[in-house]
N, C-alpha and C positions, 0 to 999 in steps of 0.2 A: 269692699263691702263694710258697712257700718251697722252696728247694733245699738239700740237705745231702749230705755224703759220709760214709758209715759203713762200719764193718767188721762184716760178718755172719759167721756160721759158714762160709758158703759163699765168703766173700771180700768185697772192696770192692764197694759198691753206691751208686748215686745214689738219693736219696729225694726225692720231691715231696710236700709237705704243703699241703693246702688245708683250712682250718678245723682240725678236730681229727683229720682222717684223713690218715695218712702212708703212702704206698705206694712200693715200689721202682719205678724207671723201667726198664722192660724194655730190655735191650740197651745201656744207657748205661754206658760204661766210666768216665767221670768227668764232672764239671761242665764242665771245660775242653773236653773232646771234644764235649759237647752244645752248648756255645757256638760252637765252631768249625763244627759242623754247621749251626747256625742261620745263621751268617754266610755259609757256602757256598751254602745253599739259598735265602737271602733271606727266610726265615720268622722270626717272632718266636721267642724262647726258649721261651715258653709253648707255642706251636704245635708247635715241634720236640719238646718233651717229650711233649706229648699224642700226637703221631704214633707215638712209641715204644710207647705203651700202658702201663697200670698193672699192676704185678705184686702180690705179696703185701703185706699190711699189716705195718707195723713199729711198735714202741713206742719213739719217739725218747727220751722221758724215761728209760726203762730203759736204752737203749743209752748215754746220757750217763752214767748212774750207773755203768755197767760200763766206762767209759773207751773206748768204741768209736766216738766221734765223731772223724773225721779232719778235717784242714783242709777247709773246704767247697769250696775250689778251690785247686789248686796247679799248678806247671809241672813236667814231667818233667826239665827242666834248670833247677835253681834259679837259675842265673845270668841266666835270662830272666824272672825274677819280681822286680819292683821294689817295695820297701816304702818309701813316702814319706808326707809329711804336711805340714800347714800349721797355724800357730798364730795366736792373737790374732784369731780369726774369730767368736767368740761374744760376745754381750752380757754383760758382766761378766767376760770372760776376762782383761781387762787388770789387774784388781785384784790377783790373786795374783802375776802376773808383775811388776807394778810394785813391789809390796812386796818382792820378791826382790832388786830392783836399786836401789831408791830410796836406800838408805843411802849409795851411792857418789856421789851427785850432788845438788846443790841444784835442778837444773833438771828438767824433765820427762824421764823415762827414754825410751830408744829404744822400749821396749815400749809405753809410753803413746802416744808419737808415732805408732807404726805402727797401734795400735788406732784412734786418731782418724782416721787416713787411711782405714781401712776403713769407719768410720762415715760419712765424707763421700763416699767413692767406691767402696765395695765392692759396691753394688747398682745399677749403671748401667742406664739405659734401653736403651742400646746398648753391647754389649761392644766393647772390653775396658774394665774398670774398673781401679782401682788394684790393683797386685799385692800379694799377702799375704806374710807371712813363710813360708818354705818350708824343709823339711829332708829329708834322706835318712836312712833307718833301716837299710837294708841290702838284700840280695838275698833270695831264697827260703830261703837257709840260715838266716835269722833268723825265718822264719815258724814259729810254735809252734801246734800243734793245740789246740783246746779240750780242757780237762782236763789237758793236759800242763804240766809246770813251766816257768815263765818263769825262765830261768837268768841271773842277774846275774853279770858277770865279777868275779873276786876283787878287782880293783883299783877297782871301783866304790865310790863313797861313799854311794850310796843306790840303792834299787830301788823305785820307786813307780808306782802305777797312773795311767792317764789314760783315763777312759771316753769313747769317741768313736764316731762313725759313720764307716765306711769305704765308699768307692765302689770297686767292683771292675770292671776294664776289660780287654778283650782287643783288641789291635791287629789290624785285618784285613789282608788280603793287599795292599791298596793303601795301607797306612800310616794308616788312619783309626781312631781309638779308638771302641770300642763298649762300652757299659756292660752288664755282666752283671747287676748288682744292687747291693744295699746290705747291710752287715752291722755288727753290733756289733764294736767293736775295743777292745783294751787296748793303748794306745800307751805301753808300759812305758818309763820314762825315769829318768835319774839327776838329780834336782832339786838335790841338794846340790852336785854338780859345776857345774851351770848357775848356781847362785846365786853361786859364787865370782866369776864374770865372765861377762857375756853372750856374750863371744866363745867361751866353752866350750860354747855351745849345741850345736854340731855334735858335739862329743865326747859330750855327755850323751844324744844321740839314737841313737847307734850301739849299739843294744840289741835283743834279741828283742822281738817283739810277737805278739799273738794276735788272731784274728778269727773270727767265727762264733758259735755252731755252724751257724746257718742263714743263707742268703742270701735277702733280701727282693727278689723280682723285680717290677719295675714302678716306680711313682712313690713317692718318699720323702714321708711325711707332713710337712707344714709345721711342725707342733708335736709334738715328741717329748719325752716325759717318762719318765725312767728313774730307776734307783737304782744307786748304786755303794756297795759295802760291803767290809769286810775282816773275816775271821774268824781268830781265833787260838785254837787248841785247841777249835774248835767254837763258840766264843762270838763274837758280833759286837763288835768293839772300835771300829769306826768305820762310819758310814753317812750318806750324804748323797744327796739327789735331784740329778739333773742334767737340763738342758734342751738340746735340740738341734733340728735342723730349721731351715729358712730363717727362720721367724718369730722365732727366738731367735738369729739370726746377723747379723753386721755385713757379711758378704759373701754374695752369691748363690752357689749351687752352680755355676751355669754360669760365673761369673767365676773361681772356684777351679779348675774343670776347665780353662778356657782357659789359665790361667797355669801349669798343669802341662804340658799337652799342646802348648803353643806351641813347645816345644823339640823339634826333629826327633829328638834322641836318644831321646825317650820315645814315638816313633811308629814303632818298628821292627816290621815285620810278625811276628805270632806271639807278641810279648811280652805278659806278664801284669802288670797293675799293681794294687796295693792302696794306695789313697791315703786317708789319714785326715784328717778335716776339723776337728779341734780340739775343745777342751773348755773348760769354765769351772769344773770341780769337781776338786779334788785333795785327797787326805788330807794331803799335805805341808803345805798351807796351814793345817791344824789341828794341826801339830806331830807328826803320826804318822810313826814310823820303822818300816816293815814289817820283819819278821824272817823268816829262812828257816822255811818251814813254814806261814806265814800264807797264807790263801787269798783271792784277789781274786774278787769276784762283780760282774758288770755285767749289768743286765737292763733291758729296755724292751719294753712289750707288742707293738709292731709286729713285733718280731724273733723271737718265739717263745721258744725255750730261752735261759736265761741263759748268758753266757760266764763260765766258771769256770777259774781257773788258780792253782795254788799257786806260791809263791816259793821258788826255790832259788838257791844260790850255787856257782859253779864253783870247782874247786880252783885254787890259785895256780899259774899257769904260769911264773912268774918273769919275768925280763927278756927281751924279744924281741930276739934278736940276728940279725944278717945275716952271711952268709959270702960271700966273694968267689969267683967262678968263674974 
């Protein structure tokens, strides 16, 4: 079962897709409202959607082509939507990161050390295991709808894709996280800035990101095989497969979820979380420098429609200044 949020001629609508058939969910204002209803009723999200009944059929591929896919889930107050992620979680993910920082040291880099920690303790029989690298990307203000441009700030040194799987969570009224589902994500980052010094990682991650267009409800397949590509003027200039799912990760999903939600700050009732689980595939590793107008495409069969976003660059806002009150 997949859920998405679209703009029809009649207004926004929630769409449920099972197999090739996509229908409007009657009376559902948003996926967030549907998830809150499921929490309040004690029913599953699938049962809650089924109780609303199915409306008219829609053509999701056509809606995507027309730019009518909205964020599959969002919060009416963007400050209560948290965009976060974790890295060095996938088998092979350390190779690129290690090469980015190895020139500065004769010893094992911090990236490689952390990756090895994950290999040794990221899938414990009993939680918790070793904690992963963690980063913050921003609030809902940085959430970019499928099809919309990922806007790199003028001061950025790079704007590159990161194809990932994201978990989407709503915190219930008692402060307990509940998973809505899973989605493709482009954890857009500035890899040139990060390469200067590992301590610039935090700066490199404060960028927009996109996820969707569809949310996979239920279990995440253990072995996910997808493709990430970049188009320039319609032609593919770079393409690589990517692997995800626990079979291809050094951490269990449960361990990564624990180390995010162990903080009370991230268990505030009503808050929405989009947490990205890392990647092992980057065009940056192959020397690709995306340009404004390039189009990122990320696809994997379990998630339905591909996630597509063009790259744009914001105008230079100049020096940030502060005035005294």
